[in-house]
N, C-alpha and C positions, 0 to 999 in steps of 0.2 A: 503494499500500501504506500503510494506517495506522501511522504510527509508535507504539511504545509509550512512554507517560510513564513516566519513573522518579522517584520521590518518597522522600524521605528526611526526619526529624524531628529536629529540633535542639533539645537540652534547653537552654532558654534561661540557666540560670544566673544569674551575678550581674552583670545590666546593666540598662540603662533599659527594656529589652523588657516584662519582666513587670511586670504590675499589682500591686505588693506590697500595696496597701490593700484588693483583693478578698479576702472572707472565704475564697474558694475557693481562693487561692493557698497553696500548703503548701510546705513545707520544700524547700531547695535544696542538703539535703546528707543528708537521710535516704534509705537505701536505696528504701524503699517508693515514694517520687516517681520516681527512676530506673525501677523495676521498672513503675510503672502506665504511663507514658509509653513504654516500650519494649512493653509488652503491646499497649497501643492501635495501636502501629505495624505490629506483627507482625498483629494481627488485620486490618488495614487491606490488607496485602501491599506494605508499604512495601520499599525496597531495603535501607536501613540507618536506624540511630540515630547521630547526631554529635553528640560533646562538643567542647567548645572547652576552651582551656586559660587558666589564669591562675597566672603564675608569680612573680608578686609583689603585694602589695596596693597599688593606686593611690592617689596620692595628689594633692592639690590644696590648695597654699597651705602647705603642710607637714603638713597633716591627712590620715588614712586616709579614702579614699572611703566613704561611709555603707554602701553595698550591699555592699563586700568582706567586712565583718565576718559576714555570712551564710555565707560559707564558699567555697573554691575546692578541691574535692578532685581528687586525680590521676586522669586520664581511664582508664589502662589498667586501674587496680585495680578501677575502677567497672565495666569493661566485661567483665573476668574475670568478676565476679560475676553480671552478666546474661547472661554466657554459659549460665549453667545455670538460666535461668528462661525462656531463649528457645530456640526450634528453627531457624529459618531466618534472622531478621532479621539483617542486616549489622551491624557493630559498629565504629564509626570514632572513632579517639581524634585529637585534634590535640596534637602532640609537637614541640618546637621543635629544628630541626637546628643551631642555633647553641650551646645549651647541653647537648648531650647528647653521647655517643659511640657510635659504629657498631657495635661489637661488643654492647655492653650494651643498646642499643634494638632492634637486630635480634634479640636473644635474647627480649625481652619481647614484641615482635609476633609472632614465631613460636609462642610459647607460646600467647598469645591465639588464634591461628589453629588450633594444635591443639585447644585446648578447646574452641573454638566450633564444631569440624568443618569449618572454611574460611570464615570469617564476618569475618576481621579487616581494618581498613583504616587507614592511616596518612594523617592531614591534615599535610603538610609544611608547616611556618613557620619564618621566619627572624626575625633581630632584630637591630637595632643599637644596641639602646636599653640604654645603659651603666647605668640605674638600675636596670633588671631584671636585668642581668648581674652586679651586685655580689651576687646572691644566690649566683653560680655560680663566678667566677674574679676573681682579683686584678684590681682596675681596670675590670672588667665590660665592656670595649669590644671590639666587633668592628666593624673599619671598613664602612660600608653597601656600599662596592663589592664587599667579600669575601662578603656573605651567600649570595648564590646560587653564586658559587664554591664556598663551603663545601656548599652544601645540595645541589650535583647530586653533588659526590664524594662526599657522605655517602650519597646513594641508591644510587648505582653499587656504593658498598662494602658496603652491607647486601643487595645483591642477590647479590653473589659470596659472601657468606657463607650466604645462604640457598640458593645452589646448590652449596654446597661439599660436601654428602652425594651419594653415587652413586644412582641410583634403586633402588628396591626390587627384590628380585630371588630368585632360589630361596637359601636359608639366612641371607636378609638381608631381614627384613620392612620393615625401616624405612631400607634402603639402608645405605651404608657411609660413616663420616666420612672426608675426606679434607684433608690440610692445605691452608690458605690461606695467601695472602702479596699483601699490598697495599701499594704503595709510590706515593706520590703527594704533591702539594704541602700537601695538608691534614692526610693520615693516613698512618702507616706503621705498620701491624699485620702480625702472622704468627701463626698457631697452628692450633687445631682448632676448629670451632663445635659446641657441644655440642647442639643441638637439630635432628633430622632435617627434612628438606624437608616443609615443612606442606601441609595438603589443597590447598589454593590455588597452591602454588610459591611466590608471592610475596603478600604482603597487599596489597590493591589502594591504589594510591596516589592521594591527592587533594592537590590544591594550591590555593592561594587568591590569588596574586599577580595584581596587574591592569597592572602597568608591563611596558613592552617586554621587561625582562629576564624578569619572572615569566611572560608569554605564551611566550616561547622556552623557559623551564625546562618550562613546562607540555605544550608540542608534542613535547619531546624526552623527557620523564620521566613524565607524570601519566596516569592512568586518569581522573579525574574532576577537573573544574575547579569550584570554589565561587566563581560570579561573583557580582557586584552589580549589574549592570545592569537597569534598572527599567522601560525603556521596551521597547515593541516594535522601534522602529529602533534603540535602543541595543544591545538584545540581538540583533538580525540581524547589527549591524555586528561586535560582539565574536566572535559566534559565526564567521561567515566568516573574521574576521581569524585566529583560534587554529585552526580547523579546515584553513586554508590553510598552516599553516606544518608538517603533519605528513608530508607526503609527502618533503620533504628528510630525514626520519629514518626513513623506509619503512614508515611507520604510514599506515593507512587512516581517513578520517574516524569510522566507527564504533568507532575502537579509543579515543576519548576521550569522555566525557559530559560536556556543559555543564551545571550545576545552580545557576541562580541562588539566593541565599537569598529568601525571601518571606515575608509576613506574610498571613494569611487572616481576614476576619471575614465569616461566612454570617449573613444574615436571612431572613425570611420573605419578604421583597422587597428589591428595590434600595434602595429609600428607606429601609428598616427598618435595613439592614447600614450604610448611609451613616451613620446617626444614632448607631448602635452603636459604628462607626468612631471617629468623633468624639469619642464619651465615652470611649473607651479612650486615644486621644492625648492627652485633656485629664489622665488619671488617671497616664500614663506622664510626662509634662513638667510636672512641678509648678513653681511659681514658682521655687524654689530651684534646681531641674535646669535651667531654663531660663538662670539667672545664670550656673551652672558653665559651662554651654556656651558662653555667649557670653565668659566668661573667657579660654576656651582661644583663642579669635579675636584679642581685644582684648589679651590679655596683663597686664591692670589687674585688680585687686580690683573686682567691681562690687556687692559686697554692700550698699552703700548705694540703689542704683538699684530702682526700682519696675520689676517683672518685666512688670507690666501697662501701664507707660509706653512711651515712645520708645525706639529704639536709642541706645548712647552716640553723642555729636556729635563725640568725637575718633578720630583714626586708629589702629589697632592699633600696638603696639610690637614690632617683630620680634625682638627680644632678649631679649625677658621670656617665660621658661615656668614658668607656675604649677603646671602639671599633670605628673604625673611616671607613667611607667607606660601610658601611653596614646599612641596614633599622633598625631604632630604634625600640626597643620594646616601643609600645605605652603606655601601662599600666603595668609597673614593678611589682606593689603590686599584681595587678589582675593575673599576670602571675605565680608569685611566689606562690599564694595561689593555682592555678591550679595545679602546679607540686606537691605542699604539699598535695592535697586532693587526687592524683592521686599515689602518692609514700604510702599514709596510706592506701588508698583500696587496694592496690595490694602487699604491702610489698617490695617497690622497692628502690634499691640504687640510687645515685644520677646519675649514668651512665645509669642504666637501664631505668629512668625518661625520660633522655635527649634522649633515643633511640625511646621510645615510643612518646614521645612528637614532636620530630623532623620528624617522618615520613610523607612522602608524601602519596598521595592517591595511594594505590598499587592494581594491580590485581593478585593475589596468587592463584596458583592451578593447577590441570592438562589443558592440553590445550583445552580441551572440556569445562571446568568450565572457563576459562578466557574468551573464546569465547562467552559462554552465558551470564556472567554477562557484558561483553561490549555491547553485543548487548540488554540487557536489558536496561542499561543505556539510549541508544540512542531511543529505540524504546518507550520508557517510557517520551520522553522529559526532560532527566536529562542532557543530552548534545548532541552534533551533532557530536561530534568525539571527539579525545584525542590525546594531544601531548606527546609522548612516551619518556621518561627521562631514558635511559640504565645506569647501573651501571659499566658497562666495555666500555671503548673505544678501538677499535672502534666496536668490535663483539658483543656487548650486546644484539642488537635487533635481531641475528641471530635465537635463538631458537622459539622468537615472528612469525617472518617471516615465518619461516619453518614449525611450528606445528599450530600456531593460525591463520594466514590470510587463509589457503586453509578451515579451518573450517567456518572462517566467509563468504568465498566466497561461501561456499555449502549452506549456509543460505539465500544467496541473498542478503546480505546486505553490501557486500563489492565488489568493482569492480574487473574483472578479466584481464582487460586491461584498459589503457587509452584511452578516446574516443575522447580528444580533444588536442591541444598543449599549452594551457594556463594554467595559476594557477587558473585563473577565470573560466574557463570551468572545471578543477578538482573539484572546490568548488560550481559549479552551481550557481555562482554570475552573477548579470546582468553587462551589459558593461557601464562604466560609462557615465553620461551625459554631455555635455560639460557644464560648468558652470564658463568658464574664463571671465574676464572683460579685454578688451584690450583699449589702448590708441586711 
């Protein structure tokens, strides 16, 4: 039986994915940009639109990162507006479980689910970054070991709140609120939830952690995993590992969808697409961007270096951190060794090495090649689908939607129309069981 491919659109936001110099690149904060990308995704029958989160303006060497001045709007606010101009497209917000509280966030997500008719999703992320945390709490710090402990209890508590209303019945078209009470290591709250049970019961839960803790959290809690594994072999290994953890939580493989992030470049031929992809990467990674990327590894100011010259000839400083608000390189020495090996093997400059090492999972080729490659990933259990990250806002998915989607539909592996109204129905997910504890 042909597996159905799940597709989502990622609004690229303020990062190095977007080609900012392209005249077709529009605002990252005007509602028109969000609406245009959402309408394109819905026209194609995508499962959902995915928004990332930026809780603090990133810094490098004490200066705000250039792209961040473009704007980092709050996701749920944008999605509430998009609910009014879309009918079927799921609406997924990235919201940090470290810097929010269960009652307040559960209420906002339930409201989005009601306003959209059951299309809300929450991408659960965590942070131990004290720099970002300074915006939220005194000292800004949460120990790294506590991130998933808090996140797991956060999600469980939110589900208790969503379950606290009785089902609809005679004389109570929205159900009836019941008192809730939660006592745990992270949260101790009680009261009454103000929002009736939403059309999906619970918003869809998305998770993106790749560590052992993250994989276990996904198996126990998530409906969708936003993965980063870029090759067929790595994708199959990750897929088998995470799906293999589900049984101990009483879940089936179909209860969790694995959707890596990916970029797509479609050309008139495979060679044409490769040329376009190379041009895009050259535009995405300027000489200055390459130096900033290398500084995050070497821990030293490299502004005097020629980006078109060789890599630094000294070892990284593991105790220096020039960048704030970014995920830290786990092992700078190992990453520097990887860059050096790649540069030596291919005769690459610093900038060329940065281009190769920072590339996302990409599908590059003619429409026929891209369709076949995506279908192969899904049919051979390397993924259940993909979250596509365009390089242009908001028109970066147009080629894929107009040229690749019809070929996937011809193969019988992607829908020609929506068959349900909720995001859970698009993803083929079961309705959540009521597990709330009430006082």
